[in-house]
C-alpha positions in Angstrom: -51.0 -19.0 -170.3 -54.2 -18.4 -172.3 -55.9 -16.9 -169.3 -53.1 -14.5 -168.6 -53.2 -13.2 -172.2 -57.0 -12.8 -172.1 -56.9 -11.1 -168.7 -54.2 -8.7 -169.8 -56.1 -7.8 -172.9 -59.3 -7.0 -171.0 -57.6 -5.0 -168.2 -55.0 -3.1 -170.3 -56.7 0.2 -169.6 -56.6 -0.4 -165.8 -53.0 -1.2 -165.2 -52.0 -0.9 -161.6 -55.6 -1.5 -160.3 -56.8 -4.6 -158.5 -59.4 -6.3 -160.8 -61.2 -9.4 -159.4 -62.1 -12.1 -161.8 -64.7 -14.9 -161.7 -63.4 -17.9 -163.6 -65.5 -20.9 -164.8 -63.5 -24.0 -165.8 -65.2 -26.7 -167.8 -64.4 -30.5 -167.9 -62.8 -30.2 -171.4 -60.3 -27.7 -169.8 -61.8 -24.7 -171.5 -62.8 -21.7 -169.4 -64.6 -18.4 -169.3 -64.0 -15.5 -167.1 -65.8 -12.3 -166.1 -63.9 -9.3 -164.8 -65.5 -7.4 -161.9 -65.1 -3.8 -160.7 -62.2 -3.0 -158.3 -62.9 -3.5 -154.6 -64.5 -0.6 -152.8 -61.6 -0.4 -150.4 -59.1 0.1 -153.3 -61.3 2.8 -154.9 -61.6 4.6 -151.5 -57.9 4.5 -150.9 -57.3 6.0 -154.4 -59.9 8.7 -153.9 -58.5 9.6 -150.4 -54.9 9.5 -151.7 -53.7 7.1 -149.0 -51.6 4.0 -149.2 -53.7 2.0 -146.6 -56.6 2.4 -144.2 -56.3 3.1 -140.5 -55.5 0.3 -138.0 -57.5 2.1 -135.3 -60.3 3.5 -137.4 -62.2 5.1 -134.4 -59.2 7.0 -133.1 -57.0 7.7 -136.1 -58.5 8.9 -139.4 -56.5 7.9 -142.5 -58.0 10.3 -144.9 -61.2 12.0 -146.2 -63.4 11.6 -149.2 -66.2 14.0 -150.4 -69.8 13.1 -151.1 -69.1 13.5 -154.8 -66.2 11.0 -154.7 -68.5 8.6 -152.7 -71.3 9.0 -155.3 -68.8 8.3 -158.1 -67.5 5.1 -156.4 -71.1 4.0 -155.6 -72.1 4.4 -159.3 -69.1 2.4 -160.4 -69.8 -0.4 -157.9 -73.7 -0.5 -158.5 -73.5 -3.7 -160.6 -71.7 -5.6 -157.8 -73.6 -4.3 -154.8 -76.9 -5.4 -153.4 -78.5 -2.0 -153.7 -81.6 -0.7 -155.5 -80.4 2.9 -156.0 -77.4 5.1 -155.8 -78.2 6.4 -152.3 -78.3 2.8 -150.9 -75.0 2.1 -152.7 -73.5 5.2 -151.2 -74.4 4.1 -147.7 -72.7 0.7 -148.3 -69.6 2.4 -149.6 -69.7 4.9 -146.6 -69.7 1.9 -144.2 -66.6 0.5 -145.9 -65.0 4.0 -145.6 -65.8 4.2 -141.9 -64.3 0.7 -141.3 -61.1 1.9 -143.0 -60.8 5.1 -141.0 -61.8 7.3 -143.9 -64.0 10.3 -143.1 -66.9 11.1 -145.5 -67.3 14.9 -145.7 
């Protein structure tokens, strides 16, 4: 119950968004948790305005995102990605978009 209250307090501004959490539980039953940024797939779906990605990503395109939207998502995800600069992060996010059937224009 204590975790739910703490989680709800930290994520109150992001209602409706998937927020991953890393929880550390100690032997005395205390815990700490760190909230992460939303998954890239969720951010891409929101930016493209689609409910889900394409099942046949090479044939059927589900939506489209612009380079500006891609850069914004990459900057948001920089802390969680293994990238040295924004351009590398954009390439990682673009790969996720391709696998979901989202075109990057």
